[in-house]
C-alpha positions, 0 to 999 in steps of 0.5 A: 305431749313430748318434749323436744330437746334442741341443744346448741353450743355457739351463736353461729348455730342460731339461725339453724336452731331457730328454723328447727325450733319453729318447725317443731313448734308447729308440730302438734303435741311437740314441746320444743325446749332449747338448751345451751351446752358447752362445745367441749363434750357437747354430745355427752353433755346435751344428753345428760342435760336433756335427761335432767331437764325433761319433765315427761317420761318420754322426750326427744333428743333432736339434732339441729335441722332434723324435723318431722316429715309426716303428719301425726308425727308425735301421735305415731311415736306415742303409739309405738314407744311403749316398752323401749328405752330408746328409739331411732327414726328414719331419715327421709331417703335413707335406704339402710337401717342405722345401727344406732338412733341418730338425728331424732332419738326418742328417749325414756327418762330415767333409763340411763343412770351412769353415762359412759365415757365418750369414745365416738364423735357422735356418742350415739353408740355409747348412748344406745349401749347404755340403754341396753345395759340398763335392760331396755330395748333400742329400736329403729322405726323405719316407718316414722320418718324425719327430714334434715333441712339441709338435705331438703334444700339440696333436693330443691 
C-alpha cells in the first residue's frame, strides 16, 4: 500500500479533486488522502504537510487531475522504488524526459530534513535538489505512466 497525498487550497478545486481521488480510490493498493493547504506558499506547504502526515516509508505526492494510466500501477512502483529518495513518472504522450519529477512524485519519507526556500513556481526543482543534497537519487521512470484528466478529455 502507498499513500497518495492530494492537496487543495480552495473550494473551486473541489470537483477536480474529487474526480482525482475517486480514480486513486479505485487503484489497487493506493490509499488517497486529501489535505487542505493555504494558497500562499501552496507548493512548499503541501510537501511539508504530506511528509509529516505520511504513515508509510513511501508515499506519492500527486497533483490534482493526475491519475494512474496503467494496470498494476502501485505494484510496479513498489518493485522499482528501492533505493531512490524520489522518483518521477511519465505523462502519457510525453516525448521528452522531464528534468525533475512532476505531476506524480514518489517520495521516501524522512529524506528531506530542511526544506529549501521556494524559488520556482512549481517547487519541483527545489524538492528534487533537496533530495539530492540529502545523498539520495532522484529518478524518472519512463515506463510508469500517468494520465492528466484534462488532457484525456481534450483527446476525446
